[in-house]
Z-matrix of the N, CA and C atoms (Angstrom, degrees):
N
C 1 1.444
C 2 1.585 1 111.76
N 3 1.236 2 120.62 1 144.00
C 4 1.439 3 129.62 2 176.93
C 5 1.473 4 109.81 3 -76.56
N 6 1.359 5 115.83 4 123.68
C 7 1.545 6 122.79 5 178.87
C 8 1.447 7 106.29 6 -67.35
N 9 1.345 8 118.66 7 155.81
C 10 1.470 9 127.40 8 171.93
C 11 1.456 10 108.10 9 -56.88
N 12 1.302 11 119.24 10 -47.32
C 13 1.588 12 123.06 11 -178.10
C 14 1.510 13 106.45 12 -60.83
N 15 1.293 14 119.77 13 -40.89
C 16 1.462 15 122.42 14 -178.22
C 17 1.503 16 109.57 15 -62.73
N 18 1.369 17 118.65 16 -41.14
C 19 1.473 18 124.37 17 -179.28
C 20 1.481 19 105.22 18 -64.18
N 21 1.316 20 119.75 19 -52.00
C 22 1.485 21 121.37 20 -176.60
C 23 1.538 22 111.01 21 -58.89
N 24 1.398 23 112.51 22 -37.07
C 25 1.468 24 113.17 23 173.88
C 26 1.506 25 117.98 24 -63.34
N 27 1.354 26 112.09 25 -39.30
C 28 1.552 27 117.71 26 172.58
C 29 1.489 28 110.65 27 -60.42
N 30 1.284 29 113.29 28 -45.54
C 31 1.536 30 116.26 29 179.97
C 32 1.583 31 110.92 30 -55.80
N 33 1.310 32 112.69 31 -45.21
C 34 1.519 33 116.77 32 -174.86
C 35 1.506 34 108.12 33 -68.14
N 36 1.332 35 115.66 34 -35.47
C 37 1.440 36 117.08 35 -179.33
C 38 1.676 37 110.45 36 -67.00
N 39 1.253 38 109.52 37 -35.05
C 40 1.547 39 119.35 38 177.84
C 41 1.447 40 103.84 39 -66.14
N 42 1.277 41 119.67 40 -49.43
C 43 1.553 42 125.05 41 176.87
C 44 1.467 43 110.10 42 -56.16
N 45 1.258 44 119.25 43 -45.63
C 46 1.581 45 119.44 44 -177.71
C 47 1.522 46 107.09 45 -65.39
N 48 1.411 47 116.05 46 -42.06
C 49 1.518 48 116.17 47 -175.69
C 50 1.552 49 108.21 48 -68.51
N 51 1.316 50 118.14 49 -35.20
C 52 1.411 51 119.79 50 176.26
C 53 1.498 52 111.77 51 -63.04
N 54 1.277 53 115.63 52 -47.07
C 55 1.396 54 120.44 53 -179.37
C 56 1.492 55 113.70 54 -61.01
N 57 1.395 56 112.41 55 -47.07
C 58 1.474 57 116.35 56 174.96
C 59 1.589 58 116.15 57 -57.38
N 60 1.366 59 112.59 58 -39.83
C 61 1.466 60 118.56 59 179.44
C 62 1.508 61 105.32 60 -65.23
N 63 1.333 62 120.83 61 -39.44
C 64 1.488 63 118.51 62 -175.84
C 65 1.549 64 108.12 63 -67.20
N 66 1.348 65 113.74 64 -43.69
C 67 1.624 66 118.26 65 -179.75
C 68 1.463 67 109.55 66 -59.51
N 69 1.441 68 114.06 67 -44.44
C 70 1.546 69 116.04 68 -176.73
C 71 1.515 70 109.35 69 -59.65
N 72 1.346 71 111.88 70 -46.71
C 73 1.521 72 119.25 71 -177.45
C 74 1.582 73 110.05 72 -60.00
N 75 1.251 74 116.48 73 -47.55
C 76 1.433 75 122.12 74 176.46
C 77 1.625 76 111.20 75 -55.84
N 78 1.258 77 113.94 76 -48.73
C 79 1.490 78 121.89 77 178.65
C 80 1.536 79 112.57 78 -61.84
N 81 1.283 80 111.36 79 -37.50
C 82 1.510 81 118.61 80 178.93
C 83 1.505 82 107.74 81 -63.72
N 84 1.424 83 113.99 82 -49.53
C 85 1.476 84 117.73 83 179.11
C 86 1.499 85 115.13 84 -53.95
N 87 1.452 86 111.57 85 -46.73
C 88 1.482 87 116.93 86 175.93
C 89 1.542 88 114.58 87 -58.73
N 90 1.372 89 114.73 88 -43.97
C 91 1.423 90 113.38 89 179.64
C 92 1.532 91 115.44 90 -66.61
N 93 1.318 92 114.43 91 -34.46
C 94 1.512 93 120.38 92 177.44
C 95 1.504 94 105.33 93 -63.23
N 96 1.309 95 121.79 94 -45.33
C 97 1.467 96 125.95 95 -178.47
C 98 1.577 97 109.10 96 -60.14
N 99 1.370 98 112.40 97 -48.79
C 100 1.430 99 114.54 98 175.66
C 101 1.517 100 115.71 99 -55.56
N 102 1.351 101 109.19 100 -50.26
C 103 1.462 102 115.71 101 179.67
C 104 1.531 103 113.12 102 -54.70
N 105 1.348 104 115.18 103 -42.75
C 106 1.408 105 119.74 104 -179.15
C 107 1.496 106 109.24 105 -67.36
N 108 1.271 107 121.24 106 -46.10
C 109 1.478 108 123.22 107 179.36
C 110 1.628 109 106.42 108 -57.76
N 111 1.372 110 120.93 109 -48.40
C 112 1.412 111 121.63 110 174.86
C 113 1.565 112 112.67 111 -53.64
N 114 1.330 113 116.40 112 -44.56
C 115 1.474 114 116.72 113 -177.92
C 116 1.443 115 111.54 114 -65.04
N 117 1.328 116 116.89 115 -39.17
C 118 1.497 117 119.88 116 176.95
C 119 1.563 118 111.06 117 -62.46
N 120 1.304 119 118.34 118 -41.99
C 121 1.508 120 122.33 119 178.17
C 122 1.535 121 108.15 120 -63.77
N 123 1.288 122 120.40 121 -42.56
C 124 1.402 123 125.49 122 179.67
C 125 1.578 124 109.12 123 -63.91
N 126 1.336 125 118.44 124 -40.39
C 127 1.487 126 120.08 125 179.19
C 128 1.470 127 105.77 126 -67.92
N 129 1.398 128 118.60 127 -42.79
C 130 1.457 129 115.38 128 -176.35
C 131 1.510 130 112.95 129 -69.88
N 132 1.324 131 117.71 130 -35.38
C 133 1.497 132 121.02 131 168.07
C 134 1.528 133 115.97 132 -55.21
N 135 1.315 134 111.37 133 -45.12
C 136 1.463 135 120.40 134 178.80
C 137 1.535 136 111.14 135 -63.94
N 138 1.282 137 115.22 136 -41.07
C 139 1.527 138 118.04 137 177.23
C 140 1.491 139 111.81 138 -66.71
N 141 1.365 140 117.21 139 -39.25
C 142 1.500 141 119.09 140 177.01
C 143 1.509 142 109.28 141 -69.24
N 144 1.294 143 123.27 142 -34.30
C 145 1.389 144 122.55 143 177.61
C 146 1.521 145 112.21 144 -67.45
N 147 1.284 146 112.74 145 -39.47
C 148 1.497 147 119.93 146 -178.61
C 149 1.541 148 109.80 147 -64.90
N 150 1.364 149 110.65 148 -43.12
C 151 1.530 150 117.78 149 178.99
C 152 1.522 151 111.67 150 -63.99
N 153 1.389 152 114.19 151 -39.70
C 154 1.544 153 116.33 152 174.95
C 155 1.489 154 113.05 153 -63.83
N 156 1.328 155 111.75 154 -38.08
C 157 1.478 156 116.54 155 -177.65
C 158 1.519 157 110.14 156 -63.91
N 159 1.389 158 116.36 157 -42.88
C 160 1.449 159 123.40 158 -179.93
C 161 1.507 160 106.90 159 -64.91
N 162 1.291 161 123.98 160 -40.23
C 163 1.404 162 129.26 161 -178.20
C 164 1.490 163 108.35 162 -65.41
N 165 1.360 164 114.75 163 -47.56
C 166 1.421 165 116.68 164 177.11
C 167 1.568 166 116.96 165 -64.32
N 168 1.306 167 112.40 166 -33.73
C 169 1.407 168 120.62 167 179.39
C 170 1.556 169 108.38 168 -63.84
N 171 1.396 170 112.16 169 -45.73
C 172 1.460 171 118.08 170 -177.38
C 173 1.489 172 112.96 171 -65.74
N 174 1.401 173 113.84 172 -36.12
C 175 1.578 174 119.48 173 177.94
C 176 1.548 175 107.54 174 -64.59
N 177 1.315 176 119.45 175 -41.09
C 178 1.409 177 121.87 176 -178.37
C 179 1.512 178 105.82 177 -65.11
N 180 1.263 179 121.55 178 -43.55
C 181 1.445 180 124.23 179 -176.78
C 182 1.514 181 111.74 180 -61.99
N 183 1.357 182 115.64 181 -45.44
C 184 1.456 183 122.14 182 176.91
C 185 1.537 184 110.00 183 -63.27
N 186 1.291 185 117.75 184 -41.11
C 187 1.455 186 120.77 185 -178.53
C 188 1.511 187 105.37 186 -64.59
N 189 1.266 188 120.17 187 -44.71
C 190 1.500 189 123.68 188 -174.82
C 191 1.518 190 107.82 189 -64.47
N 192 1.288 191 122.39 190 -37.38
C 193 1.492 192 124.26 191 177.26
C 194 1.482 193 108.92 192 -72.83
N 195 1.370 194 121.45 193 -29.33
C 196 1.403 195 119.55 194 178.40
C 197 1.484 196 113.76 195 -75.01
N 198 1.409 197 116.63 196 -36.03
C 199 1.416 198 124.22 197 179.83
C 200 1.572 199 115.23 198 -74.81
N 201 1.384 200 108.70 199 -34.87
C 202 1.538 201 114.53 200 -174.09
C 203 1.566 202 112.23 201 -59.22
N 204 1.315 203 115.30 202 -50.70
C 205 1.562 204 111.37 203 179.25
C 206 1.461 205 112.94 204 -60.07
N 207 1.305 206 119.35 205 -38.41
C 208 1.458 207 119.23 206 -179.52
C 209 1.598 208 109.94 207 -61.29
N 210 1.304 209 115.65 208 -38.26
C 211 1.477 210 115.95 209 176.84
C 212 1.501 211 111.95 210 -71.76
N 213 1.260 212 120.59 211 -25.97
C 214 1.530 213 117.90 212 176.77
C 215 1.496 214 111.94 213 -72.19
N 216 1.381 215 114.53 214 -26.52
C 217 1.500 216 117.68 215 -175.48
C 218 1.566 217 114.28 216 -77.66
N 219 1.373 218 113.44 217 -11.37
C 220 1.488 219 120.80 218 179.93
C 221 1.557 220 107.80 219 -65.23
């Protein structure tokens, strides 16, 4: 037969396991939220970098068209 103290000990172990499971689930949710926020920041940074690259490319293109006719006139 299982003693009363042994039953109480099993209940406490179950409670600890339940608490640890809840803590792990909460930490997992926090980590997913942080990872999602970092992914959004990275995507935003990437979009900004792509926009800057397009602007730079357009500026070089316009500069080329401005220089080219002057070169032809020499």
